[in-house]
C-alpha positions as CSV (number, residue, x, y, z in Angstrom):
1,M,-33.0,31.0,-27.7
2,L,-32.8,30.4,-24.4
3,C,-31.6,32.3,-21.4
4,P,-28.6,31.9,-19.5
5,K,-30.7,31.2,-16.4
6,R,-32.4,28.5,-17.9
7,F,-29.2,27.0,-18.4
8,K,-28.2,26.9,-14.7
9,V,-31.7,25.6,-14.2
10,Q,-30.5,22.8,-16.6
11,D,-27.5,21.9,-15.3
12,K,-28.9,21.6,-12.0
13,L,-31.9,19.5,-13.3
14,A,-29.0,16.9,-14.9
15,F,-27.2,17.0,-12.0
16,I,-29.6,16.2,-9.3
17,T,-31.6,13.3,-12.0
18,G,-28.0,11.5,-12.3
19,M,-27.6,11.7,-8.3
20,V,-31.6,9.7,-8.5
21,E,-30.1,7.5,-11.5
22,S,-26.8,6.9,-9.6
23,L,-28.5,6.5,-6.1
24,F,-31.1,3.9,-7.3
25,F,-29.7,2.1,-10.4
26,A,-25.9,2.0,-11.2
27,G,-24.4,0.0,-8.8
28,I,-27.2,-2.6,-7.4
29,M,-25.3,-5.1,-8.4
30,F,-23.2,-5.2,-5.3
31,G,-26.2,-5.4,-3.2
32,W,-26.2,-9.2,-4.0
33,A,-25.6,-10.2,-0.3
34,S,-29.2,-8.8,0.0
35,L,-30.4,-10.4,-2.9
36,V,-29.1,-14.2,-2.5
37,F,-31.1,-14.5,0.9
38,L,-34.0,-13.4,-0.7
39,L,-33.3,-16.1,-3.4
40,K,-32.5,-18.8,-1.4
41,S,-35.5,-18.5,0.7
42,Q,-37.6,-18.7,-3.1
43,G,-35.3,-22.1,-3.4
44,F,-33.4,-21.0,-6.4
45,F,-31.0,-23.3,-7.3
46,G,-32.3,-25.5,-4.6
47,S,-31.7,-28.8,-7.1
48,F,-27.6,-28.2,-5.8
49,C,-28.9,-29.4,-2.3
50,V,-28.7,-32.7,-1.2
51,N,-29.5,-34.5,1.5
52,T,-26.6,-36.1,3.4
53,T,-25.9,-37.9,6.8
54,N,-23.8,-36.0,9.7
55,S,-21.9,-37.7,12.6
56,N,-25.1,-38.3,14.5
57,G,-26.5,-40.4,12.3
58,T,-28.8,-37.4,11.4
59,Q,-30.4,-36.1,7.5
60,V,-29.5,-33.0,7.1
61,Q,-29.2,-30.9,3.9
62,D,-26.2,-30.0,2.4
63,C,-26.6,-26.9,0.2
64,R,-22.9,-26.1,-0.5
65,G,-23.3,-26.5,-4.2
66,Q,-26.6,-24.1,-4.3
67,D,-23.8,-21.5,-2.4
68,E,-21.3,-22.5,-5.7
69,Q,-24.1,-21.7,-8.0
70,F,-24.3,-18.1,-5.8
71,S,-20.6,-18.1,-5.9
72,L,-20.2,-18.2,-9.9
73,V,-23.1,-15.4,-10.4
74,F,-21.9,-13.0,-8.5
75,T,-18.2,-13.8,-10.1
76,I,-19.1,-13.6,-14.0
77,A,-21.4,-10.6,-13.0
78,S,-18.1,-8.6,-10.9
79,F,-16.1,-10.0,-13.8
80,M,-17.8,-8.4,-16.5
81,N,-18.9,-5.0,-15.0
82,N,-15.4,-4.5,-15.0
83,F,-14.0,-6.3,-18.0
84,L,-16.2,-4.7,-20.4
85,T,-15.4,-1.0,-18.9
86,F,-13.0,-0.8,-22.1
87,L,-15.6,-1.7,-24.5
88,N,-18.0,0.9,-23.0
89,G,-15.9,3.8,-23.5
90,V,-14.7,2.9,-26.9
91,I,-18.5,3.0,-27.5
92,F,-19.4,6.3,-25.7
93,D,-15.9,8.0,-27.3
94,R,-16.7,6.9,-30.9
95,F,-20.5,7.1,-31.3
96,G,-21.3,9.0,-28.1
97,T,-24.0,10.1,-25.3
98,L,-27.0,9.1,-27.7
99,V,-25.6,5.7,-28.3
100,A,-23.9,4.6,-24.9
101,R,-26.5,5.3,-22.8
102,L,-29.6,3.3,-25.0
103,F,-26.8,0.8,-25.1
104,G,-26.8,0.9,-21.2
105,L,-30.6,1.1,-20.8
106,A,-31.4,-2.0,-22.6
107,L,-28.8,-3.6,-21.1
108,H,-29.7,-2.4,-17.7
109,T,-33.3,-2.8,-18.1
110,G,-33.4,-6.2,-20.0
111,G,-31.2,-7.7,-17.0
112,I,-34.0,-5.9,-14.7
113,L,-36.9,-7.8,-16.6
114,M,-34.8,-11.3,-16.3
115,L,-34.3,-11.0,-12.8
116,A,-38.7,-10.3,-12.1
117,F,-39.4,-13.2,-14.8
118,A,-36.9,-15.8,-13.0
119,T,-38.0,-18.7,-11.1
120,P,-36.4,-21.4,-9.1
121,A,-37.1,-23.5,-12.6
122,L,-35.7,-21.1,-14.3
123,S,-32.8,-20.3,-12.1
124,M,-30.2,-20.5,-14.9
125,L,-31.6,-17.1,-15.8
126,L,-29.9,-15.3,-12.8
127,Y,-26.6,-15.6,-14.9
128,P,-27.2,-13.1,-17.8
129,A,-29.7,-11.1,-15.6
130,L,-27.1,-9.9,-13.1
131,S,-24.4,-9.7,-16.0
132,S,-26.7,-7.1,-17.4
133,I,-27.6,-5.3,-15.0
134,A,-23.9,-4.9,-13.9
135,V,-22.8,-4.0,-17.4
136,G,-25.6,-1.6,-18.3
137,G,-25.2,0.0,-14.8
138,M,-21.8,0.5,-15.6
139,M,-22.6,2.8,-18.6
140,L,-25.1,4.8,-17.1
141,S,-22.1,5.7,-14.7
142,V,-19.6,6.7,-17.3
143,T,-21.7,8.5,-19.1
144,N,-23.1,10.3,-15.9
145,M,-19.0,11.8,-14.7
146,Q,-19.4,13.8,-17.7
147,V,-22.2,15.7,-16.2
148,A,-19.2,17.2,-14.1
149,N,-17.7,19.3,-17.3
150,L,-20.9,21.3,-16.6
151,F,-19.7,22.7,-13.1
152,G,-16.6,24.0,-14.0
153,A,-14.5,24.4,-10.1
154,H,-16.4,21.5,-8.7
155,R,-15.6,19.0,-11.1
156,S,-13.7,16.7,-9.0
157,T,-16.1,16.8,-6.4
158,I,-19.2,16.1,-8.1
159,I,-16.9,13.0,-9.7
160,T,-16.2,11.6,-6.5
161,V,-20.0,11.9,-5.6
162,Y,-21.3,10.4,-8.0
163,N,-19.0,7.6,-7.8
164,G,-20.3,7.4,-3.8
165,A,-24.1,7.3,-5.3
166,F,-23.1,4.4,-7.3
167,D,-21.4,2.1,-4.4
168,T,-24.8,3.4,-2.3
169,S,-26.8,2.1,-4.8
170,S,-26.4,-1.4,-3.6
171,G,-29.2,-0.7,-0.5
172,V,-31.7,-1.0,-3.6
173,F,-31.2,-4.9,-3.0
174,L,-31.5,-4.4,1.0
175,I,-34.9,-2.3,0.2
176,V,-36.1,-5.4,-2.0
177,K,-35.7,-8.1,0.1
178,L,-36.8,-5.5,3.4
179,V,-40.7,-5.2,0.8
180,Y,-40.4,-8.6,0.1
181,E,-40.7,-9.9,3.9
182,A,-43.4,-7.4,4.2
183,G,-44.9,-9.1,1.8
184,I,-44.5,-7.4,-2.1
185,S,-43.1,-10.1,-4.6
186,L,-39.5,-9.5,-6.1
187,R,-41.6,-9.4,-9.3
188,A,-43.4,-6.7,-8.4
189,S,-40.0,-5.0,-6.9
190,S,-37.9,-5.3,-10.0
191,L,-40.9,-4.3,-12.8
192,F,-41.2,-1.2,-10.5
193,L,-37.3,-1.0,-11.2
194,A,-37.4,-1.6,-14.7
195,A,-40.0,1.1,-14.9
196,G,-37.1,3.8,-14.0
197,S,-36.0,3.3,-17.4
198,I,-38.8,6.1,-18.6
199,H,-36.7,8.3,-16.3
200,H,-33.4,7.3,-17.9
201,V,-34.6,7.6,-21.2
202,L,-36.0,11.1,-20.6
203,R,-32.6,12.6,-19.0
204,T,-30.9,10.3,-22.4
205,I,-33.6,13.4,-24.2
206,F,-33.7,16.5,-22.2
207,L,-30.4,16.3,-20.1
208,F,-27.5,15.7,-22.5
209,P,-26.3,16.2,-26.2
210,R,-26.2,13.4,-28.5
211,T,-22.2,13.4,-28.4
212,L,-20.4,14.5,-25.4
213,I,-20.2,17.4,-23.2
214,P,-17.1,19.2,-23.8
215,Y,-14.4,20.3,-21.0
216,P,-13.5,23.2,-20.4
217,I,-17.7,24.8,-21.4
218,P,-17.1,27.1,-24.0
219,D,-19.5,30.4,-23.9
220,H,-23.2,29.6,-24.7
221,Y,-23.5,25.9,-24.7
222,K,-26.4,24.5,-25.3
223,Y,-27.5,20.4,-25.4
224,G,-30.7,18.7,-24.8
225,I,-33.4,17.8,-27.6
226,S,-34.2,21.5,-27.9
227,C,-30.8,22.9,-28.3
228,S,-28.4,22.7,-31.1
229,R,-25.0,23.7,-31.0
230,S,-22.4,24.5,-34.3
231,R,-19.0,23.2,-33.9
232,K,-16.3,24.5,-35.8
233,S,-14.6,21.6,-37.8
234,N,-11.2,22.1,-36.2
235,E,-12.6,22.7,-32.5
236,T,-11.1,20.4,-30.1
237,V,-13.8,18.6,-27.7
238,Q,-12.3,17.3,-24.2
239,T,-14.5,14.2,-22.7
240,V,-14.6,13.8,-19.2
241,F,-11.5,11.7,-18.9
242,Q,-9.5,14.3,-20.1
243,I,-7.4,17.2,-18.7
244,P,-7.4,20.7,-20.3
245,M,-3.9,21.0,-21.4
246,D,-2.1,24.6,-21.4
247,E,-3.5,27.2,-23.6
248,E,-0.1,29.1,-23.5
249,P,1.6,29.9,-25.8
250,R,5.1,28.1,-26.1
251,A,8.2,30.0,-26.5
252,E,9.9,29.6,-30.0
253,N,13.1,28.6,-28.5
254,E,11.3,26.2,-26.1
255,P,11.4,22.2,-27.0
256,E,8.1,20.6,-26.7
257,K,8.5,17.8,-24.3
258,P,7.0,14.7,-26.2
259,E,4.1,12.7,-24.3
260,K,4.4,9.0,-23.7
261,T,3.0,6.8,-25.8
262,F,0.4,3.9,-24.9
263,R,2.8,1.6,-25.2
264,E,5.1,3.3,-22.6
265,C,2.6,4.2,-20.2
266,V,1.9,0.1,-19.8
267,L,4.7,-0.8,-19.5
268,S,5.7,1.9,-16.8
269,K,6.3,0.9,-13.3
270,F,3.1,3.3,-12.3
271,F,1.0,1.2,-14.6
272,V,1.9,-1.9,-13.2
273,F,1.9,-1.3,-9.4
274,V,-1.4,0.7,-9.5
275,L,-2.7,-2.9,-11.6
276,I,-1.4,-4.9,-9.0
277,W,-2.3,-2.2,-6.1
278,L,-6.1,-2.6,-7.3
279,S,-6.5,-6.3,-8.2
280,V,-5.5,-7.6,-4.6
281,I,-7.3,-5.1,-2.8
282,Q,-10.4,-5.8,-5.1
283,L,-10.4,-9.3,-5.3
284,R,-10.4,-9.2,-1.4
285,H,-13.5,-7.2,-1.5
286,L,-15.4,-8.9,-4.2
287,L,-14.9,-12.7,-2.2
288,F,-16.1,-11.2,1.1
289,I,-19.3,-9.6,-0.9
290,G,-19.9,-13.0,-3.2
291,T,-19.4,-15.1,0.2
292,L,-20.8,-13.2,3.0
293,N,-24.2,-15.0,3.1
294,P,-22.4,-18.4,3.3
295,V,-19.9,-16.7,5.8
296,L,-22.4,-15.6,8.3
297,E,-24.4,-18.7,8.0
298,R,-21.7,-20.8,9.8
299,L,-21.1,-18.2,12.1
300,A,-24.6,-17.9,13.3
301,D,-24.9,-21.8,13.3
302,G,-27.5,-21.2,10.4
303,D,-29.7,-19.0,12.4
304,T,-31.1,-17.6,9.3
305,S,-32.8,-14.4,11.4
306,V,-29.5,-13.7,12.8
307,V,-27.9,-13.9,9.0
308,S,-30.9,-11.8,8.1
309,Q,-30.1,-9.0,10.8
310,Y,-26.2,-9.4,9.6
311,I,-27.2,-8.7,5.7
312,N,-29.4,-5.8,6.5
313,V,-26.6,-4.2,8.7
314,F,-23.8,-4.9,6.3
315,A,-26.4,-3.3,3.5
316,I,-27.0,0.2,5.3
317,T,-23.3,0.1,6.1
318,Q,-22.8,0.1,2.0
319,M,-25.3,2.9,1.6
320,C,-22.7,5.4,3.9
321,G,-20.3,5.2,0.8
322,L,-22.1,8.8,-0.5
323,L,-20.4,10.3,2.9
324,V,-17.2,8.7,2.5
325,S,-15.9,8.9,-0.5
326,P,-15.6,12.7,-1.2
327,I,-12.9,13.0,1.5
328,N,-10.7,10.9,-0.5
329,G,-11.0,13.6,-2.8
330,F,-10.1,15.9,-0.2
331,I,-7.0,14.7,0.8
332,M,-5.9,14.1,-3.0
333,D,-6.9,17.7,-3.8
334,R,-5.1,19.4,-0.6
335,H,-2.3,20.8,-1.8
336,K,-4.5,22.9,-4.1
337,R,-5.1,24.8,-0.7
338,K,-1.4,24.9,0.9
339,P,1.6,27.4,-1.3
340,A,2.9,26.1,-3.7
341,V,6.8,24.6,-3.6
342,A,9.1,27.1,-5.2
343,G,10.0,25.0,-8.7
344,M,7.1,21.7,-8.0
345,S,5.0,21.4,-10.7
346,E,1.4,20.7,-10.5
347,A,2.0,17.2,-11.3
348,E,4.2,16.1,-8.8
349,A,2.1,18.1,-6.2
350,D,-0.6,15.8,-7.1
351,L,1.4,12.7,-6.9
352,N,3.0,13.9,-3.3
353,S,-0.6,14.1,-2.2
354,A,-1.4,11.2,-3.3
355,V,0.7,8.9,-1.7
356,V,-1.2,9.8,1.6
357,S,-4.5,7.9,0.1
358,F,-2.8,5.4,-1.0
359,F,-1.2,4.6,1.5
360,L,-4.2,5.0,3.9
361,T,-6.3,3.0,1.0
362,S,-3.5,-0.1,2.0
363,V,-3.8,-0.2,5.3
364,Q,-7.9,0.1,5.6
365,A,-7.5,-2.9,3.1
366,L,-5.3,-4.8,5.9
367,V,-7.1,-4.2,8.6
368,F,-10.6,-5.0,7.1
369,S,-9.3,-8.0,5.5
370,I,-7.6,-9.2,9.0
371,C,-11.3,-8.2,11.1
372,A,-12.9,-10.7,8.1
373,S,-10.8,-13.7,8.8
374,I,-11.3,-13.5,12.5
375,P,-14.3,-16.0,13.2
376,V,-16.3,-13.4,15.6
377,L,-19.4,-13.1,14.5
378,P,-20.3,-9.6,16.8
379,L,-16.5,-8.1,15.1
380,Q,-18.1,-8.4,11.4
381,Y,-19.9,-5.2,12.3
382,F,-16.3,-3.5,12.5
383,T,-15.7,-5.4,9.1
384,F,-18.6,-3.9,7.7
385,V,-17.5,-0.6,8.5
386,M,-14.2,-0.8,7.3
387,Q,-15.5,-2.7,3.9
388,M,-17.8,0.4,3.3
389,V,-14.8,2.9,4.0
390,N,-12.2,0.8,1.9
391,Y,-14.4,0.6,-1.1
392,S,-15.0,4.0,-0.9
393,F,-11.5,5.2,-1.4
394,L,-10.2,2.4,-3.9
395,Y,-12.0,3.7,-7.2
396,G,-11.7,6.8,-6.8
397,G,-8.2,7.1,-6.0
398,M,-7.5,4.7,-8.7
399,A,-9.4,7.1,-11.5
400,A,-7.1,10.4,-9.7
401,F,-4.0,8.6,-9.7
402,V,-4.4,7.5,-13.8
403,T,-5.3,11.2,-14.6
404,Q,-2.2,12.4,-12.2
405,A,0.7,10.0,-14.0
406,F,-0.2,9.5,-17.5
407,P,-0.9,12.0,-20.5
408,P,-4.6,12.4,-20.6
409,C,-5.1,11.2,-24.1
410,H,-4.5,7.9,-22.8
411,F,-6.7,8.2,-19.9
412,G,-9.9,6.4,-21.0
413,K,-7.6,3.5,-22.8
414,L,-5.9,3.0,-19.2
415,Y,-8.7,3.1,-17.1
416,G,-10.6,0.3,-19.1
417,L,-7.4,-1.9,-19.0
418,I,-6.9,-1.4,-15.9
419,L,-10.7,-2.5,-14.9
420,G,-10.2,-5.2,-17.7
421,L,-6.8,-6.7,-16.7
422,S,-8.1,-6.5,-12.8
423,A,-11.3,-8.5,-13.6
424,V,-9.7,-11.4,-15.0
425,F,-7.8,-11.3,-11.4
426,S,-10.9,-11.3,-9.8
427,L,-11.8,-14.3,-11.3
428,L,-9.7,-15.9,-8.3
429,Q,-12.7,-15.6,-6.3
430,Y,-14.5,-18.3,-7.5
431,A,-11.4,-20.7,-7.1
432,C,-11.0,-19.3,-3.7
433,F,-14.6,-20.2,-2.8
434,A,-14.0,-23.5,-4.5
435,V,-10.9,-24.0,-2.4
436,V,-13.2,-23.3,0.9
437,E,-15.9,-25.3,0.5
438,E,-14.3,-28.9,-1.7
439,L,-11.2,-28.7,0.6
440,L,-11.4,-26.9,3.3
441,D,-14.9,-28.2,4.7
442,G,-16.3,-24.7,4.2
443,D,-13.9,-23.0,6.7
444,P,-12.7,-20.2,4.7
445,L,-9.7,-19.6,7.5
446,Y,-6.8,-20.5,5.7
447,V,-7.8,-18.5,2.3
448,N,-8.4,-15.6,4.5
449,I,-4.9,-15.8,6.0
450,A,-3.3,-15.7,2.2
451,L,-5.8,-13.5,1.1
452,T,-4.4,-11.1,4.1
453,V,-0.8,-12.1,3.2
454,L,-1.9,-10.7,-0.3
455,I,-3.2,-7.6,0.4
456,L,0.6,-6.6,1.7
457,F,1.9,-6.8,-2.0
458,S,-0.4,-3.3,-2.2
459,F,1.7,-1.5,-0.1
460,C,4.1,-1.6,-3.0
461,H,2.3,0.9,-5.2
462,P,2.5,3.8,-2.7
463,V,6.1,3.2,-1.5
464,N,6.9,3.4,-5.8
465,V,4.9,6.8,-5.7
466,L,7.0,7.9,-2.4
467,L,10.3,6.9,-3.9
468,H,9.1,8.5,-7.3
469,C,8.3,11.5,-5.4
470,R,11.5,12.0,-3.7
471,M,13.7,11.5,-6.8
472,L,11.8,14.4,-8.1
473,A,12.5,16.4,-4.7
474,S,16.2,15.8,-4.9
475,Q,16.4,16.7,-8.5
476,R,14.6,20.0,-8.0
477,A,17.1,20.6,-4.9
478,K,19.8,20.0,-6.8
479,A,18.8,22.0,-9.8
480,N,18.1,24.8,-7.0
481,T,21.5,24.8,-6.0
482,V,23.1,25.2,-9.0
483,T,21.0,27.9,-9.5
484,D,21.9,29.4,-6.8
485,T,25.8,28.7,-7.2
486,N,25.5,30.5,-10.3
487,T,23.9,33.4,-9.1
488,V,26.7,33.8,-6.2
489,A,29.1,33.5,-9.1
490,V,27.9,36.2,-11.5
491,M,27.5,38.6,-8.3
């Protein structure tokens, strides 16, 4: 039998190795801008470039078809990344950690190997490669979040840090690009990343249970290959997607408040508005990442050295997501550091605190979209910063809101459904790119203006939450007034 100190060491190892996995593997798909620059230099999809004659009568290469193929690769991968999150959650909940992680590892490692052996002649291999990396990485991220259950009071902070590490992992392809320029081939870098699956398998065996890590953690809980744990048949285990329910006994005469059904949650205003909020902001981010390379080429007049410099800065900026993402968690949890308002429930306090976060996220998205629409090359440095900050706020805020606004028993389904529906909306990014290339001669100004106007619809979500909180406050004030009146009458 292991001593408690060893369990603490095991918990820390689970967290640290999870950070390594999140930082260097889980979200590398979002470093697409750096990878595209490398792939274009190798001639991937080069057959889609055609020779044309410009107005001066000179022969030039038109590579809009090549850019469209790269945009479609990223569109499909980002769609699969979000749309299959619901399936990932079902596999995780139904079959447990072991099966879920092995499934994710097979996809992630297989995608990296396909990237390693892809050649310009086999450019179409990029489609399944990037999609497999995206879906497998998301599965690793989902299973990693349950590690936070081991740390009790620090659970929310660790989840936020893991989300930030997922965003930061987009810088891996920048490293691949830099070492490629130093003489190391893409195949060698990809094989090195694929070898990281050994680390993932060892984590799965020694630092995870076969099923799920419960929350809260029971006394003498053991996990890992050398540990076994008996569980009573009637014991309830809560996953990372659940909030512990109040265990205080209910008074016999107190009526039980019925929870909303899944259908009622989906048809509620909260669900509709948070879906709109996520979808419009996410579309702006995915289109920006997917088209960054051709946009920079246009602003830099085709100077590849300048484009490379800006791509490097963008990737480095994205790597700072780990530093920014916890700020949103502090904003949303600030009510816990304040004295409780008389009569205000914890759920209402959570929603009040969330309003500020949602407004900030929408304002950030608006500023980011406006800056991205202005065709001034040096301004893009600031655009990169705003994109990173806004992206770090977006998904953590959405996940926290779902836990606050809906019954915990529906969290996994609602979280997956919101990401899945937003993924369908994100398919518009390819249509937007096609409009820019085919109808606007490569100038994205009008599409950027349209997307900036679309961002304004994201404000409907914080406004809706604010109005709901004011309604609750009004009801609470009326209830307090009635109580005070009755007290005076009795006296």
